[in-house]
Residue, then its C-alpha position, 0 to 999 in steps of 0.5 A: m726378829h723371829i726367835t724360835y725356843d728348842m728346849r726338852i720338856g722339864g724345869t725350864e717350861m716356866v722360864i720360856k712361858n715368862l720370856i715369850e709373853g715378856f716378848a708379847a708386846t714387842s716386834i720379836e717374834m716366838s715360836i718353839f721347838c720342843i724335842e721332846n713329848p709331851l708338851g703339856p698344860w703349859g704348852e695348851v695354854l701358849k698355843q690358845n694365845g697364838i704362839q706357834i709350837t712345833t714337836h719333833p720328839r727326839q728318838p734313842g741315841f744320837d737323833k740324825a733326823l733332829i738335826k734335818a728336822i731343826r734345820a729345815h725349820i729353820r730355813q723355812h721360819k726363817i728363824d733369826i735366833i735359836h736360843c737352845h735350853q738346856y745341854t742336849p737341844w743345844v747340841y741338835g741346835v748348834i749342829a742344825a744351825a751350823g753354815l746359816k745366818t741363824k744366831v745361836i743363845f746356848t743357856e744352861h739351867g741346873r745340873f745333875y747330882p753329882d756333877f761330873g762331865t764326859w771326857k766326849r762332851k769335854l772333847v767336842n764341846p769347845v766346838l761347840q762353843s766356837l759355833t755357839d754367839s752367847m751362851t748364859a747360866i741361871s746362876a754363878a754356881t751353874k755357870q762355873a759347873l760349866v767350866t769344870h765339868e763340860n771344859l767351856n770357856e768362863k769369859k763366854i757366860s754371863v749369868i741371867y738369873n731367872g724371872i718370873q712374875a710376883l705371886l698374889p698372896a692367898e685371900q686370908s679366907s681362903l687361907d683359913a679354909l685351907r688350914e681346916q682342909l689340912k686340920i692345921q690348929p689356928d697357931t700352928i707354925v706352917l713350914g712347908t715346901i714344894a718340890r718332886f719327889d725326886p733323891i735329889k730334892n733330900h725330904l728325907m734330910m728335911l723331914s728328920a731336921f724337922k722331927d728334931c725341932l719338934d723335939t724342943g716344943l716346937n708347935a708346927v706342922l711340916v707341908i710338903v707339896g708334890d709327888g715322885e718316885m721317892r713317895s714311898a720312901i718319904e713316908q716310911r721315914i714318916a712312920e721311922l720318925g713317929i711324925a705323922d700327926a704333923v706332916r701334910l703330903t698333899g700330892y701334886q698341885p697343879q696349882p700350888s700358889q695358895y699352900l705356899s701362902l700359907m707357909d710361914i716359912f719355906l723349906l729347900s734342902s736340896f742337894s743340887e739347884g740352879t734358880s729354883m721357881t718356887l724359891l723365887e715365888a716364895m720370896s715373892i710374897g716376902k716368905p722368909c726361907v732356910v736353905t741348904d747351900a746347894g747350887g744357886n740357893k745363895e744366891v738367890i737367899a742371902h744370908n741372914e738377909n732374906g733367910l738362912v743358908v746352910g751346908n748342904d745335907d746338914q740336919t743340925a744347922f737346917a733345924l737350928a735355922i728353922q728355930q732361930i726364925v720361929s724364936d726370933r720375930a725381929l728377924y723373921d720380919k726382916f727377912a720378911s720384907a727382904a725377901k719381897s724388895r731382893f726379888a723385885t730387884r733381881f728376879s722378877v721377869t721384866s729383869m731376865c726379859d730385858a737381860f735377854n733382849s739386850i743380847y737378843q738385839r746385839l746379835a741382830s745387829 
């Protein structure tokens, strides 16, 4: 069986990588058809491992040539299944495969904030769905968004959560060195997040909530890993709050797992999320989490089981949740233990691959 992934570059690349690596020892042959450039280092790694990757950058507007290119690719390589990740690849992929024996899967990975549909998409989407053999979403919230905003049939969409390889906690000597590098004292609590500096991640609320925690006398540092368009606004908010001494901006880190291991509590203050990969990584190494009730967050973090979920953009509740975990060691240990077990049962690569393999086998037969 030959499956190709029709996709665009973005937050889905790690899922694609995990899927391909998860099926490496099976009889299923995988390849990638990418409709945007640049490919990125993850793609180069897959190429080195023998994965066929074709790139055909999408042109502005509705690119008819891209449809022809995908259709030619399907025929040339005798693709059995084309798995389209995100909406735009789905539109091109399903049209390109129309009339062929190739089966089509569409997976939605996340939504923009604020979320809304257009009348054109609501009109055409049921037609595209009728030409699609299977549809999945990475969370129940994402599935509901497809129903509400995209006029898609709920009964034809299943939920398959993202899966990742569990991280290995960093060695204590490495963490001690990182603390020294970041000028964090041994008895200081480390709060942290890893996310691009984008308005949707709502770093500004997180900073204000952190200031509220400091005002209670909490001995803590906030480590923020990432970079992006909101950097100047984030730096300005830090200055306005007078908390520069307690915040560490590390910039973009290609391998941020060491920073995640350093964090005592992982924070995610987003306005919108599908299934956050860094949230899963934090769970895999037993980090209690405080998250907003956005998208799939509350499906990953079960409130009061492996972390706390607060209202979206609720600064006061976010600060109180942090203080609650910090002040109760028994609660912290409970969340840490539950995080690992919840990850293992729901969000491992094996769980994700098993779910998709069931779909692949059904379509192939």
